[in-house]
N, CA, C and O atoms as a DFTB+ gen file, in Angstrom:
676 C
 N C O
     1  1       3.128      16.861      24.082
     2  2       4.275      16.334      23.396
     3  2       4.981      15.364      24.324
     4  3       5.114      15.589      25.527
     5  1       5.419      14.296      23.724
     6  2       6.086      13.302      24.542
     7  2       7.025      12.461      23.694
     8  3       6.683      12.037      22.590
     9  1       8.202      12.231      24.225
    10  2       9.162      11.325      23.615
    11  2       9.465      10.263      24.657
    12  3       9.825      10.579      25.790
    13  1       9.317       9.004      24.271
    14  2       9.638       7.889      25.146
    15  2      10.713       7.063      24.462
    16  3      10.529       6.592      23.340
    17  1      11.840       6.890      25.147
    18  2      12.948       6.133      24.578
    19  2      13.067       4.802      25.304
    20  3      13.169       4.749      26.530
    21  1      13.052       3.728      24.519
    22  2      13.375       2.387      25.006
    23  2      14.780       2.134      24.458
    24  3      14.926       1.720      23.308
    25  1      15.825       2.382      25.275
    26  2      17.207       2.397      24.774
    27  2      17.569       1.185      23.912
    28  3      17.379       0.033      24.302
    29  1      18.090       1.489      22.741
    30  2      18.509       0.452      21.809
    31  2      17.377      -0.201      21.046
    32  3      17.621      -1.039      20.178
    33  1      16.138       0.169      21.355
    34  2      14.982      -0.448      20.706
    35  2      14.188       0.579      19.907
    36  3      14.102       0.487      18.683
    37  1      13.606       1.557      20.603
    38  2      12.722       2.489      19.902
    39  2      12.678       3.864      20.545
    40  3      12.997       4.050      21.720
    41  1      12.267       4.816      19.718
    42  2      11.944       6.170      20.170
    43  2      10.500       6.412      19.752
    44  3      10.171       6.365      18.566
    45  1       9.652       6.669      20.723
    46  2       8.227       6.882      20.453
    47  2       7.917       8.367      20.588
    48  3       8.145       8.977      21.633
    49  1       7.391       8.934      19.502
    50  2       6.925      10.318      19.498
    51  2       5.407      10.274      19.581
    52  3       4.754       9.716      18.699
    53  1       4.843      10.854      20.625
    54  2       3.384      10.795      20.766
    55  2       2.826      12.135      21.222
    56  3       3.499      12.931      21.877
    57  1       1.601      12.345      20.860
    58  2       0.847      13.533      21.251
    59  2      -0.454      13.081      21.878
    60  3      -1.070      12.127      21.401
    61  1      -0.880      13.740      22.927
    62  2      -2.205      13.470      23.465
    63  2      -3.205      14.068      22.475
    64  3      -3.215      15.276      22.240
    65  1      -4.030      13.220      21.908
    66  2      -4.953      13.648      20.861
    67  2      -5.871      14.782      21.318
    68  3      -6.052      15.741      20.567
    69  1      -6.464      14.715      22.529
    70  2      -7.331      15.833      22.953
    71  2      -6.567      17.163      23.065
    72  3      -7.109      18.218      22.737
    73  1      -5.314      17.110      23.525
    74  2      -4.525      18.339      23.631
    75  2      -4.207      18.907      22.252
    76  3      -4.231      20.121      22.051
    77  1      -3.911      18.026      21.310
    78  2      -3.646      18.457      19.948
    79  2      -4.903      19.092      19.343
    80  3      -4.823      20.126      18.680
    81  1      -6.045      18.478      19.570
    82  2      -7.302      19.038      19.069
    83  2      -7.557      20.416      19.671
    84  3      -7.965      21.334      18.958
    85  1      -7.325      20.573      20.964
    86  2      -7.516      21.878      21.605
    87  2      -6.586      22.930      21.007
    88  3      -6.983      24.080      20.820
    89  1      -5.350      22.534      20.709
    90  2      -4.409      23.467      20.101
    91  2      -4.872      23.894      18.712
    92  3      -4.803      25.073      18.367
    93  1      -5.339      22.943      17.921
    94  2      -5.834      23.256      16.576
    95  2      -7.047      24.181      16.669
    96  3      -7.150      25.143      15.907
    97  1      -7.960      23.900      17.589
    98  2      -9.131      24.780      17.758
    99  2      -8.693      26.192      18.117
   100  3      -9.172      27.164      17.533
   101  1      -7.781      26.303      19.079
   102  2      -7.327      27.612      19.536
   103  2      -6.627      28.382      18.415
   104  3      -6.885      29.570      18.221
   105  1      -5.753      27.713      17.688
   106  2      -5.055      28.396      16.599
   107  2      -6.006      28.834      15.497
   108  3      -5.832      29.905      14.914
   109  1      -7.006      28.017      15.208
   110  2      -7.977      28.416      14.182
   111  2      -8.763      29.637      14.650
   112  3      -9.051      30.533      13.856
   113  1      -9.107      29.674      15.920
   114  2      -9.831      30.816      16.477
   115  2      -8.991      32.088      16.373
   116  3      -9.486      33.123      15.927
   117  1      -7.733      32.013      16.779
   118  2      -6.865      33.187      16.679
   119  2      -6.718      33.651      15.232
   120  3      -6.682      34.850      14.953
   121  1      -6.635      32.692      14.320
   122  2      -6.427      33.044      12.920
   123  2      -7.638      33.753      12.315
   124  3      -7.474      34.697      11.543
   125  1      -8.836      33.317      12.649
   126  2     -10.030      33.852      11.968
   127  2     -10.759      34.949      12.740
   128  3     -11.748      35.490      12.246
   129  1     -10.305      35.278      13.907
   130  2     -11.062      36.262      14.704
   131  2     -11.148      37.634      14.059
   132  3     -12.024      38.426      14.407
   133  1     -10.261      37.925      13.131
   134  2     -10.303      39.234      12.461
   135  2     -10.993      39.201      11.110
   136  3     -11.034      40.216      10.414
   137  1     -11.533      38.061      10.730
   138  2     -12.281      37.979       9.475
   139  2     -13.694      38.497       9.739
   140  3     -14.403      37.987      10.606
   141  1     -14.087      39.507       8.984
   142  2     -15.411      40.136       9.168
   143  2     -16.208      40.032       7.874
   144  3     -15.644      39.979       6.781
   145  1     -17.524      40.004       8.019
   146  2     -18.376      40.060       6.829
   147  2     -18.585      41.524       6.437
   148  3     -18.010      42.424       7.049
   149  1     -19.409      41.755       5.416
   150  2     -19.620      43.119       4.930
   151  2     -20.270      44.041       5.966
   152  3     -20.197      45.263       5.836
   153  1     -20.901      43.469       6.987
   154  2     -21.515      44.271       8.051
   155  2     -20.563      44.485       9.224
   156  3     -20.928      45.124      10.211
   157  1     -19.336      43.948       9.121
   158  2     -18.353      44.111      10.187
   159  2     -18.477      43.077      11.295
   160  3     -17.850      43.214      12.345
   161  1     -19.278      42.049      11.072
   162  2     -19.466      41.000      12.088
   163  2     -18.403      39.931      11.884
   164  3     -18.177      39.454      10.772
   165  1     -17.750      39.565      12.998
   166  2     -16.692      38.560      12.872
   167  2     -17.279      37.222      12.428
   168  3     -18.444      36.920      12.687
   169  1     -16.463      36.447      11.768
   170  2     -16.889      35.182      11.178
   171  2     -16.315      33.967      11.906
   172  3     -16.092      32.918      11.301
   173  1     -16.083      34.117      13.192
   174  2     -15.522      33.029      13.987
   175  2     -16.390      31.786      13.889
   176  3     -15.869      30.680      13.747
   177  1     -17.709      31.951      13.964
   178  2     -18.608      30.794      13.895
   179  2     -18.514      30.072      12.559
   180  3     -18.755      28.867      12.484
   181  1     -18.168      30.798      11.510
   182  2     -18.082      30.213      10.176
   183  2     -16.757      29.490       9.937
   184  3     -16.726      28.463       9.259
   185  1     -15.661      30.022      10.492
   186  2     -14.341      29.553      10.076
   187  2     -13.473      28.930      11.165
   188  3     -12.470      28.293      10.841
   189  1     -13.811      29.086      12.422
   190  2     -12.999      28.478      13.481
   191  2     -13.412      27.020      13.672
   192  3     -14.581      26.666      13.520
   193  1     -12.445      26.193      14.003
   194  2     -12.724      24.792      14.320
   195  2     -13.294      24.740      15.733
   196  3     -12.760      25.353      16.657
   197  1     -14.387      23.998      15.882
   198  2     -15.028      23.849      17.182
   199  2     -15.158      22.364      17.513
   200  3     -14.751      21.507      16.729
   201  1     -15.718      22.074      18.658
   202  2     -15.945      20.679      19.061
   203  2     -16.737      19.913      18.005
   204  3     -16.570      18.704      17.846
   205  1     -17.599      20.629      17.288
   206  2     -18.416      19.987      16.263
   207  2     -17.614      19.477      15.077
   208  3     -18.119      18.688      14.279
   209  1     -16.370      19.921      14.955
   210  2     -15.516      19.481      13.847
   211  2     -14.508      18.413      14.275
   212  3     -13.513      18.188      13.586
   213  1     -14.757      17.767      15.394
   214  2     -13.852      16.710      15.858
   215  2     -13.680      15.623      14.810
   216  3     -12.581      15.094      14.643
   217  1     -14.751      15.281      14.101
   218  2     -14.646      14.248      13.067
   219  2     -13.708      14.682      11.943
   220  3     -12.965      13.853      11.417
   221  1     -13.722      15.952      11.564
   222  2     -12.795      16.466      10.563
   223  2     -11.358      16.324      11.060
   224  3     -10.482      15.858      10.331
   225  1     -11.129      16.724      12.292
   226  2      -9.810      16.627      12.910
   227  2      -9.311      15.179      12.894
   228  3      -8.175      14.911      12.502
   229  1     -10.154      14.266      13.315
   230  2      -9.756      12.855      13.351
   231  2      -9.461      12.312      11.956
   232  3      -8.528      11.530      11.775
   233  1     -10.247      12.721      10.986
   234  2     -10.000      12.298       9.609
   235  2      -8.633      12.792       9.138
   236  3      -7.883      12.046       8.510
   237  1      -8.317      14.025       9.437
   238  2      -7.024      14.570       9.014
   239  2      -5.854      13.905       9.736
   240  3      -4.772      13.774       9.165
   241  1      -6.058      13.486      10.978
   242  2      -5.003      12.745      11.684
   243  2      -4.651      11.468      10.928
   244  3      -3.484      11.081      10.869
   245  1      -5.654      10.816      10.353
   246  2      -5.409       9.582       9.589
   247  2      -4.452       9.821       8.426
   248  3      -3.721       8.918       8.018
   249  1      -4.462      11.032       7.901
   250  2      -3.582      11.359       6.782
   251  2      -2.223      11.877       7.243
   252  3      -1.188      11.460       6.723
   253  1      -2.225      12.783       8.215
   254  2      -0.994      13.493       8.548
   255  2      -0.023      12.675       9.401
   256  3       1.188      12.808       9.221
   257  1      -0.496      11.847      10.308
   258  2       0.431      11.086      11.148
   259  2       1.289      10.145      10.296
   260  3       2.512      10.156      10.439
   261  1       0.699       9.338       9.421
   262  2       1.546       8.498       8.560
   263  2       2.435       9.306       7.615
   264  3       3.554       8.894       7.310
   265  1       1.945      10.447       7.155
   266  2       2.725      11.300       6.251
   267  2       3.985      11.825       6.939
   268  3       5.071      11.770       6.364
   269  1       3.850      12.325       8.147
   270  2       5.008      12.835       8.883
   271  2       5.959      11.680       9.210
   272  3       7.177      11.830       9.117
   273  1       5.409      10.547       9.588
   274  2       6.218       9.346       9.839
   275  2       7.037       9.001       8.598
   276  3       8.233       8.726       8.695
   277  1       6.400       9.016       7.449
   278  2       7.083       8.712       6.190
   279  2       8.277       9.639       5.969
   280  3       9.364       9.180       5.619
   281  1       8.079      10.931       6.171
   282  2       9.168      11.885       5.973
   283  2      10.306      11.653       6.964
   284  3      11.478      11.748       6.599
   285  1       9.969      11.354       8.197
   286  2      10.998      11.122       9.213
   287  2      11.777       9.844       8.925
   288  3      12.981       9.780       9.173
   289  1      11.098       8.835       8.407
   290  2      11.771       7.557       8.168
   291  2      12.630       7.560       6.910
   292  3      13.224       6.538       6.568
   293  1      12.704       8.678       6.225
   294  2      13.673       8.784       5.130
   295  2      15.087       8.713       5.720
   296  3      16.018       8.268       5.049
   297  1      15.245       9.150       6.969
   298  2      16.543       9.125       7.636
   299  2      16.577       8.187       8.824
   300  3      17.627       7.624       9.131
   301  1      15.489       8.011       9.478
   302  2      15.438       7.166      10.667
   303  2      14.536       5.974      10.364
   304  3      13.438       6.140       9.832
   305  1      14.993       4.789      10.699
   306  2      14.249       3.576      10.378
   307  2      13.003       3.446      11.256
   308  3      13.067       3.583      12.478
   309  1      11.884       3.182      10.613
   310  2      10.632       2.990      11.341
   311  2      10.520       1.584      11.890
   312  3      11.234       0.676      11.464
   313  1       9.637       1.418      12.818
   314  2       9.335       0.116      13.405
   315  2       8.017      -0.352      12.802
   316  3       7.089       0.439      12.635
   317  1       7.937      -1.632      12.478
   318  2       6.714      -2.173      11.869
   319  2       5.495      -1.838      12.723
   320  3       5.524      -1.952      13.948
   321  1       4.437      -1.429      12.055
   322  2       3.170      -1.091      12.724
   323  2       3.347      -0.039      13.814
   324  3       2.719      -0.118      14.870
   325  1       4.191       0.929      13.556
   326  2       4.470       1.900      14.617
   327  2       3.523       3.084      14.647
   328  3       3.437       3.762      15.671
   329  1       2.806       3.359      13.561
   330  2       1.887       4.501      13.540
   331  2       0.643       4.142      14.337
   332  3       0.050       3.084      14.128
   333  1       0.253       5.017      15.244
   334  2      -0.945       4.768      16.048
   335  2      -1.754       6.048      16.205
   336  3      -1.205       7.141      16.341
   337  1      -3.069       5.884      16.182
   338  2      -3.992       7.002      16.385
   339  2      -5.156       6.481      17.209
   340  3      -5.912       5.619      16.761
   341  1      -5.294       7.012      18.422
   342  2      -6.431       6.652      19.277
   343  2      -7.544       7.668      19.046
   344  3      -7.335       8.878      19.144
   345  1      -8.724       7.153      18.739
   346  2      -9.851       8.043      18.472
   347  2     -10.823       8.145      19.643
   348  3     -11.856       8.806      19.534
   349  1     -10.508       7.506      20.747
   350  2     -11.442       7.598      21.869
   351  2     -11.395       9.004      22.465
   352  3     -10.523       9.804      22.124
   353  1     -12.307       9.283      23.324
   354  2     -12.420      10.635      23.876
   355  2     -11.751      10.785      25.228
   356  3     -11.935      11.798      25.902
   357  1     -10.979       9.792      25.631
   358  2     -10.311       9.883      26.927
   359  2      -9.188      10.905      26.875
   360  3      -8.705      11.264      25.802
   361  1      -8.786      11.363      28.036
   362  2      -7.708      12.352      28.100
   363  2      -6.348      11.716      27.836
   364  3      -5.351      12.425      27.701
   365  1      -6.295      10.386      27.761
   366  2      -5.026       9.705      27.503
   367  2      -4.897       9.202      26.068
   368  3      -3.914       8.538      25.739
   369  1      -5.865       9.503      25.215
   370  2      -5.801       9.076      23.812
   371  2      -4.579       9.718      23.160
   372  3      -4.303      10.900      23.363
   373  1      -3.848       8.921      22.372
   374  2      -2.605       9.392      21.770
   375  2      -2.582       9.149      20.264
   376  3      -3.326       8.326      19.730
   377  1      -1.705       9.892      19.606
   378  2      -1.375       9.619      18.216
   379  2       0.131       9.810      18.071
   380  3       0.749      10.569      18.817
   381  1       0.705       9.114      17.101
   382  2       2.138       9.254      16.893
   383  2       2.725       8.047      16.203
   384  3       2.035       7.334      15.474
   385  1       4.026       7.819      16.441
   386  2       4.730       6.708      15.805
   387  2       6.046       6.465      16.533
   388  3       6.459       7.247      17.390
   389  1       6.692       5.362      16.170
   390  2       7.983       5.000      16.758
   391  2       9.005       4.756      15.662
   392  3       8.673       4.311      14.564
   393  1      10.251       5.056      15.984
   394  2      11.367       4.765      15.093
   395  2      12.401       3.960      15.870
   396  3      12.347       3.894      17.098
   397  1      13.334       3.354      15.160
   398  2      14.393       2.571      15.795
   399  2      15.338       3.511      16.534
   400  3      15.707       4.567      16.021
   401  1      15.721       3.118      17.736
   402  2      16.704       3.877      18.514
   403  2      18.086       3.287      18.248
   404  3      18.407       2.202      18.733
   405  1      18.892       3.998      17.484
   406  2      20.254       3.555      17.199
   407  2      21.249       4.004      18.262
   408  3      22.436       3.689      18.179
   409  1      20.773       4.725      19.241
   410  2      21.609       5.242      20.326
   411  2      22.843       5.959      19.784
   412  3      23.949       5.788      20.297
   413  1      22.645       6.749      18.757
   414  2      23.775       7.408      18.105
   415  2      23.528       8.900      17.919
   416  3      23.861       9.448      16.868
   417  1      22.966       9.553      18.891
   418  2      22.612      10.958      18.738
   419  2      22.694      11.655      20.079
   420  3      22.695      11.020      21.133
   421  1      22.763      12.943      20.018
   422  2      22.677      13.782      21.203
   423  2      21.200      13.802      21.606
   424  3      20.341      14.153      20.797
   425  1      20.908      13.432      22.830
   426  2      19.513      13.343      23.281
   427  2      18.755      14.663      23.121
   428  3      17.528      14.661      23.025
   429  1      19.466      15.773      23.093
   430  2      18.800      17.066      22.930
   431  2      18.087      17.185      21.597
   432  3      17.133      17.953      21.470
   433  1      18.538      16.435      20.602
   434  2      17.900      16.522      19.287
   435  2      16.441      16.068      19.348
   436  3      15.608      16.539      18.573
   437  1      16.136      15.161      20.264
   438  2      14.747      14.701      20.409
   439  2      13.837      15.833      20.871
   440  3      12.669      15.897      20.486
   441  1      14.378      16.725      21.696
   442  2      13.564      17.848      22.176
   443  2      13.338      18.880      21.073
   444  3      12.487      19.759      21.214
   445  1      14.090      18.781      19.981
   446  2      13.865      19.645      18.823
   447  2      12.888      18.974      17.858
   448  3      12.000      19.629      17.313
   449  1      13.052      17.681      17.652
   450  2      12.214      16.947      16.701
   451  2      10.773      16.837      17.184
   452  3       9.844      17.026      16.399
   453  1      10.576      16.538      18.448
   454  2       9.225      16.306      18.970
   455  2       8.272      17.475      18.719
   456  3       7.181      17.245      18.196
   457  1       8.625      18.719      19.063
   458  2       7.677      19.806      18.779
   459  2       7.495      20.068      17.284
   460  3       6.441      20.548      16.867
   461  1       8.508      19.759      16.477
   462  2       8.359      19.922      15.027
   463  2       7.309      18.950      14.490
   464  3       6.540      19.294      13.593
   465  1       7.280      17.746      15.037
   466  2       6.264      16.772      14.633
   467  2       4.879      17.317      14.959
   468  3       3.979      17.299      14.119
   469  1       4.721      17.797      16.177
   470  2       3.423      18.351      16.594
   471  2       3.026      19.532      15.708
   472  3       1.870      19.658      15.304
   473  1       3.990      20.384      15.415
   474  2       3.700      21.540      14.578
   475  2       3.280      21.103      13.169
   476  3       2.386      21.701      12.570
   477  1       3.921      20.073      12.654
   478  2       3.526      19.550      11.337
   479  2       2.077      19.071      11.363
   480  3       1.311      19.371      10.447
   481  1       1.696      18.331      12.401
   482  2       0.304      17.870      12.512
   483  2      -0.646      19.061      12.492
   484  3      -1.625      19.076      11.746
   485  1      -0.348      20.051      13.314
   486  2      -1.216      21.213      13.458
   487  2      -1.330      22.001      12.150
   488  3      -2.428      22.365      11.728
   489  1      -0.196      22.255      11.523
   490  2      -0.212      23.038      10.283
   491  2      -0.962      22.326       9.171
   492  3      -1.694      22.960       8.411
   493  1      -0.786      20.999       9.069
   494  2      -1.498      20.250       8.024
   495  2      -3.004      20.311       8.237
   496  3      -3.760      20.549       7.295
   497  1      -3.435      20.098       9.469
   498  2      -4.877      20.098       9.758
   499  2      -5.472      21.480       9.478
   500  3      -6.557      21.580       8.907
   501  1      -4.772      22.540       9.874
   502  2      -5.273      23.892       9.597
   503  2      -5.275      24.189       8.097
   504  3      -6.199      24.826       7.590
   505  1      -4.254      23.734       7.397
   506  2      -4.228      23.890       5.934
   507  2      -5.477      23.263       5.320
   508  3      -6.161      23.906       4.523
   509  1      -5.779      22.028       5.677
   510  2      -6.937      21.336       5.113
   511  2      -8.246      22.007       5.549
   512  3      -9.180      22.119       4.756
   513  1      -8.310      22.446       6.796
   514  2      -9.517      23.098       7.297
   515  2      -9.811      24.374       6.507
   516  3     -10.933      24.573       6.041
   517  1      -8.818      25.224       6.359
   518  2      -9.040      26.477       5.653
   519  2      -9.319      26.236       4.167
   520  3     -10.072      26.991       3.553
   521  1      -8.728      25.206       3.591
   522  2      -9.033      24.858       2.201
   523  2     -10.504      24.485       2.075
   524  3     -11.204      24.998       1.202
   525  1     -10.973      23.600       2.939
   526  2     -12.367      23.151       2.864
   527  2     -13.355      24.237       3.297
   528  3     -14.542      24.163       2.977
   529  1     -12.867      25.235       4.021
   530  2     -13.725      26.355       4.428
   531  2     -13.779      27.447       3.371
   532  3     -14.489      28.439       3.539
   533  1     -13.043      27.275       2.295
   534  2     -13.051      28.254       1.214
   535  2     -12.051      29.387       1.393
   536  3     -12.061      30.345       0.621
   537  1     -11.192      29.292       2.395
   538  2     -10.171      30.319       2.623
   539  2      -8.869      29.848       1.978
   540  3      -7.909      29.501       2.666
   541  1      -8.855      29.842       0.652
   542  2      -7.765      29.208      -0.097
   543  2      -6.418      29.894       0.082
   544  3      -5.390      29.219       0.134
   545  1      -6.401      31.216       0.177
   546  2      -5.123      31.903       0.389
   547  2      -4.532      31.531       1.746
   548  3      -3.332      31.284       1.864
   549  1      -5.368      31.494       2.745
   550  2      -4.919      31.097       4.084
   551  2      -4.456      29.639       4.082
   552  3      -3.463      29.292       4.720
   553  1      -5.177      28.808       3.370
   554  2      -4.801      27.403       3.242
   555  2      -3.408      27.270       2.635
   556  3      -2.601      26.466       3.101
   557  1      -3.126      28.049       1.605
   558  2      -1.806      28.008       0.956
   559  2      -0.702      28.437       1.924
   560  3       0.394      27.877       1.909
   561  1      -0.991      29.423       2.756
   562  2      -0.008      29.866       3.752
   563  2       0.319      28.734       4.723
   564  3       1.483      28.512       5.059
   565  1      -0.707      28.027       5.169
   566  2      -0.477      26.923       6.106
   567  2       0.224      25.752       5.433
   568  3       1.023      25.061       6.067
   569  1      -0.063      25.523       4.167
   570  2       0.639      24.472       3.443
   571  2       2.124      24.822       3.299
   572  3       2.983      23.952       3.447
   573  1       2.421      26.073       3.016
   574  2       3.822      26.502       2.912
   575  2       4.532      26.340       4.258
   576  3       5.680      25.897       4.301
   577  1       3.862      26.694       5.349
   578  2       4.469      26.521       6.676
   579  2       4.682      25.042       6.983
   580  3       5.705      24.665       7.553
   581  1       3.715      24.204       6.607
   582  2       3.848      22.756       6.794
   583  2       5.065      22.243       6.030
   584  3       5.881      21.507       6.586
   585  1       5.191      22.626       4.765
   586  2       6.321      22.163       3.950
   587  2       7.656      22.634       4.523
   588  3       8.629      21.881       4.508
   589  1       7.717      23.857       5.023
   590  2       8.940      24.343       5.676
   591  2       9.273      23.503       6.902
   592  3      10.435      23.174       7.142
   593  1       8.248      23.158       7.677
   594  2       8.476      22.348       8.875
   595  2       8.920      20.933       8.523
   596  3       9.749      20.350       9.222
   597  1       8.378      20.383       7.455
   598  2       8.798      19.050       7.005
   599  2      10.278      19.087       6.622
   600  3      11.034      18.183       6.978
   601  1      10.695      20.131       5.896
   602  2      12.113      20.251       5.524
   603  2      12.998      20.326       6.770
   604  3      14.041      19.674       6.830
   605  1      12.590      21.111       7.754
   606  2      13.354      21.222       8.992
   607  2      13.382      19.892       9.725
   608  3      14.420      19.499      10.259
   609  1      12.263      19.203       9.756
   610  2      12.174      17.902      10.425
   611  2      13.137      16.905       9.781
   612  3      13.815      16.156      10.484
   613  1      13.199      16.890       8.455
   614  2      14.112      15.985       7.758
   615  2      15.567      16.294       8.102
   616  3      16.364      15.381       8.314
   617  1      15.910      17.572       8.156
   618  2      17.280      17.955       8.514
   619  2      17.623      17.485       9.919
   620  3      18.721      16.985      10.164
   621  1      16.691      17.646      10.830
   622  2      16.936      17.227      12.214
   623  2      16.964      15.707      12.332
   624  3      17.710      15.163      13.146
   625  1      16.166      15.023      11.533
   626  2      16.162      13.556      11.566
   627  2      17.512      13.008      11.118
   628  3      17.952      11.965      11.601
   629  1      18.166      13.702      10.203
   630  2      19.499      13.290       9.777
   631  2      20.455      13.252      10.968
   632  3      21.345      12.405      11.029
   633  1      20.265      14.178      11.917
   634  2      21.110      14.209      13.118
   635  2      20.961      12.951      13.970
   636  3      21.826      12.653      14.794
   637  1      19.865      12.212      13.774
   638  2      19.687      10.967      14.525
   639  2      20.628       9.866      14.043
   640  3      20.938       8.948      14.802
   641  1      21.087       9.943      12.793
   642  2      21.960       8.896      12.264
   643  2      23.359       9.381      11.920
   644  3      24.246       8.574      11.643
   645  1      23.563      10.695      11.937
   646  2      24.858      11.249      11.555
   647  2      26.013      10.629      12.333
   648  3      27.030      10.306      11.719
   649  1      25.915      10.445      13.651
   650  2      27.029       9.825      14.362
   651  2      27.341       8.394      13.879
   652  3      28.494       7.964      13.920
   653  1      26.328       7.673      13.429
   654  2      26.561       6.325      12.893
   655  2      27.429       6.396      11.638
   656  3      28.309       5.563      11.421
   657  1      27.161       7.399      10.830
   658  2      27.904       7.541       9.580
   659  2      29.361       7.910       9.871
   660  3      30.266       7.430       9.189
   661  1      29.594       8.752      10.871
   662  2      30.947       9.178      11.210
   663  2      31.760       8.033      11.804
   664  3      32.977       7.977      11.629
   665  1      31.087       7.115      12.510
   666  2      31.790       6.017      13.158
   667  2      31.963       4.821      12.225
   668  3      32.666       3.867      12.557
   669  1      31.316       4.874      11.050
   670  2      31.432       3.785      10.100
   671  2      30.551       2.599      10.426
   672  3      30.750       1.521       9.866
   673  1      29.583       2.760      11.316
   674  2      28.674       1.661      11.693
   675  2      27.683       1.368      10.625
   676  3      26.850       0.475      10.783
């Protein structure tokens, strides 16, 4: 997770793509480790995301990064061409977006928004993964968690402009 502020210009929210992928893999493993077949054998190989599903992960990033950006920009103005997703395999590959820095907020709010963005990415990808894996009930749970996080993100994004409204700017 990373927030980079160019004062008066932009706030960049970015995630290291390989770290995000590792988190999604780990969470999927924890989630499915207790799923057993009729013989009592765990189904981790069937339902956990592995390195072999990197293409699925990257495809879902194409959908979720702009989607989260869209929700955030309902309150905070986006910067043209601000959504970015690096698909290379380097350890510095990033995904994320930038919004306008109005310099009208408590800087602590950024430390709340940034992990919510990451959590939204993770929950959406797991929702889609479990849906495509045939675990529809689990998919619905992750979709509900994603929607809850989006609502929280929107509330926190309002805090980025609230001081502007109070000052009449």
